[in-house]
C-alpha positions in Angstrom: -26.6 -34.6 -0.2 -28.1 -31.3 0.9 -26.8 -29.4 4.0 -29.5 -28.2 6.3 -29.5 -24.4 6.2 -30.0 -23.9 9.9 -26.9 -22.4 11.6 -26.2 -23.7 15.1 -23.8 -22.5 17.7 -21.8 -25.6 18.9 -19.3 -25.9 21.7 -15.8 -26.5 20.5 -15.6 -29.4 23.0 -18.4 -31.1 21.0 -16.5 -30.8 17.7 -13.9 -33.2 16.4 -11.2 -32.5 13.7 -11.3 -34.9 10.8 -8.3 -37.2 11.3 -8.3 -38.1 7.6 -8.5 -34.5 6.4 -6.3 -34.3 3.3 -5.8 -30.6 3.5 -2.7 -29.7 5.5 -2.7 -26.5 7.5 0.8 -25.3 8.1 1.7 -22.7 10.6 1.5 -19.8 8.2 -1.9 -20.9 7.0 -3.2 -21.2 10.5 -1.8 -17.8 11.4 -3.7 -16.3 8.5 -7.0 -18.0 9.5 -6.5 -16.9 13.1 -5.8 -13.3 12.0 -8.9 -13.3 9.8 -11.1 -14.8 12.6 -9.7 -12.3 15.1 -10.3 -9.3 12.8 -13.6 -10.2 11.1 -15.1 -12.9 13.4 -16.7 -16.1 12.0 -18.5 -14.9 8.8 -19.3 -18.3 7.4 -20.1 -21.5 9.3 -18.2 -24.7 9.2 -19.8 -27.9 8.0 -20.2 -30.8 10.5 -21.9 -34.2 10.7 -24.4 -35.2 13.4 -21.6 -36.6 15.4 -19.7 -33.3 15.4 -17.0 -34.4 12.9 -15.8 -31.4 10.9 -16.2 -32.1 7.2 -15.2 -28.6 6.0 -13.6 -26.0 8.3 -10.9 -27.9 10.1 -8.5 -25.0 9.9 -11.2 -22.7 11.3 -11.7 -25.1 14.3 -8.0 -25.1 15.1 -7.7 -21.3 14.8 -10.8 -20.9 17.0 -9.1 -23.0 19.7 -6.0 -20.9 19.4 -8.1 -17.8 20.0 -9.7 -19.4 23.1 -13.2 -19.4 21.6 -15.8 -21.6 23.2 -18.3 -21.9 20.3 -18.4 -22.0 16.5 -21.3 -21.5 14.0 -21.9 -24.8 12.2 -24.2 -26.2 9.4 -25.2 -29.8 9.8 -24.7 -31.9 6.7 -27.4 -34.5 6.1 -25.2 -37.3 4.9 -23.8 -40.5 6.5 -22.1 -42.3 3.7 -18.3 -42.0 4.4 -17.3 -41.9 0.8 -19.7 -39.1 0.0 -18.5 -37.1 3.0 -14.9 -37.6 1.9 -15.7 -36.5 -1.6 -17.4 -33.4 -0.3 -14.5 -32.5 1.9 -12.1 -32.8 -1.0 -14.4 -30.8 -3.3 -14.7 -28.1 -0.7 -10.9 -27.6 -0.8 -10.3 -28.3 -4.5 -12.9 -25.9 -5.9 -11.4 -23.0 -4.0 -7.9 -24.1 -5.2 -8.9 -24.0 -8.8 -9.7 -20.3 -8.7 -7.0 -17.7 -9.8 -6.2 -14.2 -8.8 -6.6 -11.1 -11.0 -3.2 -9.9 -9.9 -3.6 -6.4 -11.2 -6.9 -5.8 -9.4 -5.7 -7.7 -6.3 -2.6 -5.4 -6.2 -4.7 -2.3 -6.3 -6.9 -3.6 -3.5 -4.0 -4.8 -1.3 -2.1 -1.5 -1.6 -5.2 0.4 -0.5 -5.5 -1.5 2.8 -4.1 -0.5 6.1 -1.3 -2.6 7.7 -3.8 -4.1 10.1 -6.3 -5.2 7.4 -3.5 -6.4 5.1 -2.4 -8.8 7.9 -5.9 -10.1 8.1 -5.9 -11.0 4.4 -3.1 -13.5 4.8 -0.8 -11.6 2.5 2.7 -10.7 3.6 3.9 -7.3 2.3 7.5 -8.6 2.3 6.9 -11.3 -0.3 4.3 -9.8 -2.6 5.2 -10.7 -6.3 6.3 -7.8 -8.4 3.1 -8.0 -10.4 1.3 -6.6 -7.4 2.8 -3.2 -7.9 6.2 -1.6 -8.4 8.4 -1.1 -5.4 7.9 2.2 -3.6 10.3 4.9 -4.7 11.3 7.0 -1.8 13.1 9.5 -4.0 10.6 12.4 -4.3 13.0 14.4 -6.3 11.7 15.1 -9.7 8.0 14.8 -8.8 5.9 16.8 -11.3 3.3 19.4 -10.3 2.1 19.2 -13.9 0.3 15.9 -13.3 -3.4 16.1 -13.5 -5.4 14.8 -10.5 -6.4 11.7 -12.5 -2.8 10.9 -13.4 -1.6 11.4 -9.9 -4.3 9.3 -8.3 -3.9 6.5 -10.8 -0.1 6.4 -10.2 -0.8 6.3 -6.5 -3.3 3.5 -6.8 -0.7 1.2 -8.4 2.1 2.3 -6.1 4.1 4.2 -8.8 6.0 7.3 -7.9 4.9 10.6 -9.4 8.5 11.3 -10.4 9.4 11.3 -14.1 9.2 7.8 -15.5 12.5 6.1 -16.5 11.1 5.6 -20.1 10.8 9.0 -21.8 8.1 8.8 -24.4 7.1 11.3 -27.1 3.6 12.2 -28.3 3.0 10.3 -31.5 5.3 7.5 -30.5 4.5 3.8 -31.0 6.1 1.4 -28.6 6.2 -2.4 -28.8 5.9 -4.5 -25.7 6.9 -8.1 -25.6 6.7 -8.3 -29.3 2.9 -8.2 -29.3 1.4 -5.2 -27.5 1.5 -1.6 -28.8 1.4 1.5 -26.8 0.5 4.6 -28.9 0.9 8.0 -27.3 -1.8 10.0 -29.1 -5.2 11.4 -28.3 -7.9 8.7 -28.1 -10.4 10.5 -30.3 -8.4 12.7 -32.7 -5.4 10.3 -32.9 -7.3 7.4 -34.6 -5.4 7.7 -37.9 -2.2 6.7 -36.0 -3.5 3.7 -34.2 -6.3 2.4 -36.6 -3.8 0.5 -38.8 -2.8 -1.6 -35.7 -6.4 -2.8 -35.0 -6.0 -6.2 -36.7 -8.3 -9.2 -36.1 -7.7 -10.6 -32.6 -6.4 -7.3 -31.3 -8.0 -5.4 -28.4 -8.3 -1.7 -28.4 -7.6 -0.3 -24.9 -8.0 3.5 -24.5 -6.4 5.2 -21.5 -4.5 2.2 -20.2 -3.0 2.3 -16.7 0.5 1.3 -15.7 -0.4 -2.3 -14.7 -2.5 -3.3 -17.7 0.0 -5.5 -19.6 0.3 -7.7 -16.5 -3.4 -8.7 -16.3 -4.7 -12.1 -17.3 -6.5 -10.6 -20.3 -3.2 -9.4 -21.7 -2.0 -13.1 -21.9 -4.7 -13.9 -24.5 -5.0 -10.6 -26.4 -2.8 -8.4 -28.5 -3.4 -5.0 -26.9 -3.5 -1.7 -28.8 -3.2 0.8 -26.0 -3.9 4.5 -26.7 -2.6 6.7 -23.9 -2.4 10.5 -24.5 -0.6 11.1 -21.2 3.2 10.9 -21.6 3.7 10.3 -17.9 1.2 7.4 -17.6 2.6 5.9 -20.8 6.2 6.2 -19.5 5.2 4.5 -16.3 3.4 1.8 -18.2 6.6 1.1 -20.0 8.5 1.1 -16.7 6.1 -1.4 -15.2 6.3 -3.7 -18.2 10.1 -3.5 -18.3 10.3 -4.2 -14.6 8.2 -7.4 -15.0 9.6 -8.7 -18.3 13.0 -7.1 -18.8 14.2 -4.0 -20.6 14.4 -6.0 -23.9 10.6 -6.4 -23.8 10.2 -2.7 -24.5 11.2 -0.9 -27.7 10.1 2.0 -29.8 8.6 1.0 -33.1 7.8 4.4 -34.7 
């Protein structure tokens, strides 16, 4: 089964939604598709049969009708066997469903978007999981002019206030996170005698970690040995971890 690669503009009146489509598009999903089409246009075509039956893109068709569009870009699928068409329709939805988010990277990208563009992504700022970034802190009192430009910009990227972190760390300190990760506040190059004993088989050395690092998928499969010379970034990293996993998940080891 090979789709023909020619994209055709087809009238919406000549297209039919699949009555047996197993993918349910609720109001929120349709609102997200509509917002995306309205902001970005139709970037990818829908897949249809020679009779105009939509095999992949039923939500796009419904959203286009909501927007009052007259045409959609389509790709004709060269297949007539009903079972094969049904299998393709299910696979089109299922393969996308099996993907996962890199929550840390997603959080950085979402927080960098304007309100208009955020709406077009389908994400609602009111119900973002905590792993997408710490809640904004409107209390500017205690902000530090001593932060380097790199530190300030990194904290801003992950939506962390530039005020003093709740966890006060000391240079030379070793902190245990969730009983497995270690945060060591020493210079990366000159401080190796302090962190080298923790580099055991299966561990992952991570120099200059940012405040979201222990929430990434890689952290779920590796024991991290994080070396961060900045007390401010280290403190905010502990804040971030404690916010996500509880204060008991953070302790000083040495």
